[in-house]
DSSP file (Angstrom, degrees, kcal/mol; ACC not computed):
  #  RESIDUE AA STRUCTURE BP1 BP2  ACC     N-H-->O    O-->H-N    N-H-->O    O-->H-N    TCO  KAPPA ALPHA  PHI   PSI    X-CA   Y-CA   Z-CA
    1    1 A X              0   0    0      0, 0.0     2,-0.1     0, 0.0     3,-0.1   0.000 360.0 360.0 360.0 127.4  -18.4 -149.0   -7.1
    2    2 A X    >   -     0   0    0      1,-0.2     3,-1.8     4,-0.1    48,-0.0  -0.341 360.0 -67.4 -88.4 172.5  -18.9 -152.2   -9.0
    3    3 A X  T 3  S+     0   0    0      1,-0.3    -1,-0.2    -2,-0.1     3,-0.1  -0.322 121.9  13.6 -57.9 140.5  -19.3 -155.7   -7.6
    4    4 A X  T 3  S+     0   0    0      1,-0.2     2,-0.3    -3,-0.1    -1,-0.3   0.606  98.4 126.6  66.7  14.4  -16.0 -157.0   -6.0
    5    5 A X    <   -     0   0    0     -3,-1.8     2,-0.3     2,-0.0    -1,-0.2  -0.789  42.8-157.9-100.0 148.2  -14.5 -153.5   -6.0
    6    6 A X        -     0   0    0     -2,-0.3     2,-0.4    -3,-0.1    -4,-0.1  -0.852   6.5-154.1-121.2 157.1  -13.1 -152.0   -2.8
    7    7 A X        +     0   0    0     -2,-0.3     2,-0.3    -6,-0.0    -2,-0.0  -0.987  24.3 156.0-128.0 141.7  -12.4 -148.4   -1.6
    8    8 A X        -     0   0    0     -2,-0.4     3,-0.1     1,-0.1    -2,-0.0  -0.895  46.4-117.8-152.3-179.5   -9.8 -147.4    0.9
    9    9 A X  S    S+     0   0    0     -2,-0.3     2,-0.3     1,-0.3    -1,-0.1   0.657  88.0   1.6-102.5 -20.1   -7.7 -144.6    2.1
   10   10 A X        -     0   0    0      2,-0.0     2,-0.5    24,-0.0    -1,-0.3  -0.988  58.0-127.1-160.2 164.6   -4.2 -146.0    1.5
   11   11 A X    >   -     0   0    0     -2,-0.3     3,-0.5    -3,-0.1     2,-0.4  -0.985  24.6-148.6-118.0 124.5   -2.2 -149.0    0.3
   12   12 A X  T 3  S+     0   0    0     -2,-0.5    -2,-0.0     1,-0.2     0, 0.0  -0.793  78.1   8.0 -95.3 133.4    0.4 -150.5    2.6
   13   13 A X  T 3  S+     0   0    0     -2,-0.4    -1,-0.2     1,-0.2     2,-0.0   0.654  93.8 142.4  77.8  16.0    3.5 -152.1    1.1
   14   14 A X    <   -     0   0    0     -3,-0.5     2,-0.4     1,-0.1    -1,-0.2  -0.225  51.7-108.3 -82.3 175.8    2.8 -150.9   -2.4
   15   15 A X        -     0   0    0     -2,-0.0     2,-0.4     2,-0.0    -1,-0.1  -0.831  24.8-139.1-103.9 144.5    5.2 -149.7   -5.1
   16   16 A X        -     0   0    0     -2,-0.4     2,-0.4     2,-0.0     0, 0.0  -0.881  19.2-176.9-106.4 135.6    5.4 -146.1   -6.2
   17   17 A X        -     0   0    0     -2,-0.4     2,-0.6     2,-0.0    -2,-0.0  -0.996  21.0-137.9-130.0 134.1    5.8 -145.1   -9.9
   18   18 A X        -     0   0    0     -2,-0.4     2,-0.4     2,-0.0    -2,-0.0  -0.828  21.5-164.1 -92.0 124.6    6.1 -141.6  -11.2
   19   19 A X        -     0   0    0     -2,-0.6     2,-0.2     4,-0.0     3,-0.1  -0.895   4.5-160.7-109.6 135.7    4.1 -141.1  -14.4
   20   20 A X    >   -     0   0    0     -2,-0.4     3,-2.1     1,-0.1    -2,-0.0  -0.707  37.1 -64.5-115.2 168.0    4.7 -138.1  -16.7
   21   21 A X  T 3  S+     0   0    0      1,-0.3    -1,-0.1    -2,-0.2     3,-0.1  -0.164 119.4  19.6 -51.3 133.0    2.7 -136.4  -19.4
   22   22 A X  T 3  S+     0   0    0      1,-0.3    -1,-0.3    -3,-0.1     2,-0.2   0.269  91.8 126.8  90.8 -11.0    1.9 -138.6  -22.3
   23   23 A X    <   -     0   0    0     -3,-2.1     2,-0.4     1,-0.0    -1,-0.3  -0.491  45.5-151.6 -80.3 151.4    2.5 -141.9  -20.6
   24   24 A X        -     0   0    0     -2,-0.2     2,-0.4    -3,-0.1    -3,-0.0  -0.981  10.6-170.0-121.8 133.0   -0.1 -144.7  -20.6
   25   25 A X        -     0   0    0     -2,-0.4     2,-0.5     2,-0.0    -6,-0.0  -0.942  10.7-151.6-122.3 148.0   -0.4 -147.2  -17.9
   26   26 A X        -     0   0    0     -2,-0.4     2,-0.6     2,-0.0    -2,-0.0  -0.980   6.8-164.5-118.6 124.0   -2.5 -150.4  -17.8
   27   27 A X        -     0   0    0     -2,-0.5     3,-0.1     6,-0.0     4,-0.1  -0.930  21.4-132.4-110.3 111.2   -3.7 -151.6  -14.4
   28   28 A X    >   -     0   0    0     -2,-0.6     3,-1.9     1,-0.1    -2,-0.0  -0.177  35.6 -82.7 -61.9 154.5   -5.0 -155.2  -14.6
   29   29 A X  T 3  S+     0   0    0      1,-0.3    -1,-0.1     3,-0.0     3,-0.1  -0.279 115.9  21.8 -54.1 135.7   -8.3 -156.2  -13.0
   30   30 A X  T 3  S+     0   0    0      1,-0.2     2,-0.6    -3,-0.1    -1,-0.3   0.404  88.5 127.2  87.0  -2.6   -8.0 -156.8   -9.3
   31   31 A X    <   -     0   0    0     -3,-1.9    -1,-0.2    -4,-0.1     2,-0.1  -0.789  58.9-129.6 -92.3 121.6   -4.8 -154.8   -8.8
   32   32 A X        +     0   0    0     -2,-0.6     2,-0.3    -3,-0.1   -21,-0.0  -0.420  40.7 160.2 -66.3 141.8   -5.1 -152.2   -6.0
   33   33 A X        -     0   0    0     -2,-0.1     2,-0.3    -6,-0.1    -6,-0.0  -0.985  18.3-179.4-158.3 161.1   -4.0 -148.7   -7.1
   34   34 A X        -     0   0    0     -2,-0.3     2,-0.5     2,-0.0   -24,-0.0  -0.978  27.1-120.1-159.7 159.3   -4.2 -145.1   -6.2
   35   35 A X        +     0   0    0     -2,-0.3     2,-0.3     3,-0.0     3,-0.1  -0.920  37.7 167.8-104.9 127.9   -3.1 -141.7   -7.4
   36   36 A X        +     0   0    0     -2,-0.5    -2,-0.0     1,-0.2     0, 0.0  -0.912  54.3  22.8-133.7 162.7   -1.0 -139.6   -5.0
   37   37 A X  S    S+     0   0    0     -2,-0.3     2,-0.6     1,-0.2    -1,-0.2   0.885  73.5 179.7  49.8  48.3    1.2 -136.5   -5.2
   38   38 A X        -     0   0    0     -3,-0.1     2,-0.6     2,-0.0    -1,-0.2  -0.706  12.5-161.1 -83.0 121.5   -0.6 -135.2   -8.4
   39   39 A X        -     0   0    0     -2,-0.6     2,-0.2     2,-0.1    -1,-0.0  -0.918  59.6 -20.8-104.3 117.6    0.8 -131.9   -9.6
   40   40 A X  S    S-     0   0    0     -2,-0.6     2,-0.2     2,-0.1    -2,-0.0  -0.534 113.5  -9.4  86.0-154.4   -1.6 -130.1  -11.9
   41   41 A X        -     0   0    0     -2,-0.2     2,-0.5     2,-0.0    -2,-0.1  -0.480  54.0-156.6 -82.8 150.3   -4.4 -131.7  -13.8
   42   42 A X        -     0   0    0     -2,-0.2     2,-0.5    -4,-0.1    -2,-0.1  -0.982  10.8-177.2-126.8 118.5   -4.9 -135.4  -14.1
   43   43 A X        +     0   0    0     -2,-0.5     2,-0.3     2,-0.0    -2,-0.0  -0.958  11.9 169.2-114.6 131.5   -6.9 -136.8  -17.1
   44   44 A X        -     0   0    0     -2,-0.5     2,-0.4     2,-0.0    -2,-0.0  -0.985  27.5-142.5-144.5 156.5   -7.6 -140.5  -17.3
   45   45 A X        -     0   0    0     -2,-0.3     2,-0.5     2,-0.0    -2,-0.0  -0.961  17.8-159.1-117.5 130.8   -9.7 -142.9  -19.3
   46   46 A X        -     0   0    0     -2,-0.4     2,-0.4     2,-0.0    -2,-0.0  -0.942  11.4-179.2-116.0 131.4  -11.2 -146.0  -17.6
   47   47 A X        +     0   0    0     -2,-0.5     2,-0.5     2,-0.0    -2,-0.0  -0.973   5.1 176.0-127.9 115.2  -12.3 -149.1  -19.3
   48   48 A X        -     0   0    0     -2,-0.4     2,-0.1   -19,-0.0    -2,-0.0  -0.777  13.4-160.9-123.2  86.1  -13.8 -151.8  -17.1
   49   49 A X        -     0   0    0     -2,-0.5     6,-0.1     1,-0.1     3,-0.1  -0.451   2.2-165.1 -61.8 137.1  -15.2 -154.8  -18.9
   50   50 A X        +     0   0    0      1,-0.2     2,-0.3    -2,-0.1    -1,-0.1   0.563  66.4  21.3-104.9 -10.2  -17.6 -156.6  -16.6
   51   51 A X  S >  S-     0   0    0      1,-0.1     3,-2.2     0, 0.0    -1,-0.2  -0.987  79.9-109.3-153.3 154.7  -17.9 -159.9  -18.4
   52   52 A X  G >  S+     0   0    0     -2,-0.3     3,-1.4     1,-0.3    -1,-0.1   0.853 117.6  57.5 -53.8 -38.3  -15.8 -161.9  -20.9
   53   53 A X  G 3  S+     0   0    0      1,-0.3    -1,-0.3     2,-0.1     3,-0.3   0.641 103.4  55.5 -69.0 -13.5  -18.4 -161.2  -23.7
   54   54 A X  G <  S+     0   0    0     -3,-2.2    -1,-0.3     1,-0.2    -2,-0.2   0.243  75.3  99.6-102.4  12.4  -18.0 -157.5  -23.2
   55   55 A X    <   +     0   0    0     -3,-1.4     2,-0.3    -4,-0.1    -1,-0.2   0.274  68.7  78.4 -87.7  13.9  -14.2 -157.3  -23.7
   56   56 A X  S    S-     0   0    0     -3,-0.3     2,-0.3    -4,-0.0     0, 0.0  -0.877  77.1-122.1-118.7 154.7  -14.4 -156.1  -27.3
   57   57 A X        -     0   0    0     -2,-0.3     2,-0.3     0, 0.0    -2,-0.1  -0.697  27.2-168.0 -92.0 146.2  -15.2 -152.7  -28.7
   58   58 A X        -     0   0    0     -2,-0.3     2,-0.3     0, 0.0     0, 0.0  -0.913  14.2-133.1-128.8 158.7  -18.1 -152.1  -31.1
   59   59 A X              0   0    0     -2,-0.3     0, 0.0     1,-0.1     0, 0.0  -0.829 360.0 360.0-108.5 152.6  -19.1 -149.2  -33.3
   60   60 A X              0   0    0     -2,-0.3    -1,-0.1     0, 0.0     0, 0.0   0.354 360.0 360.0-119.6 360.0  -22.6 -147.8  -33.5
């Protein structure tokens, strides 16, 4: 858990969206979210820039 991040067991009053295979979603910083009713495998990629100077990709 990073600075200013929270963990909880549920979100009250949220919106539910059904996501299907191949879809990509972007969750902006500071937006509460959770995965529920997952059928089968769930694969996801997380990118959390922690400072403005770190918001670009670099190659090594």
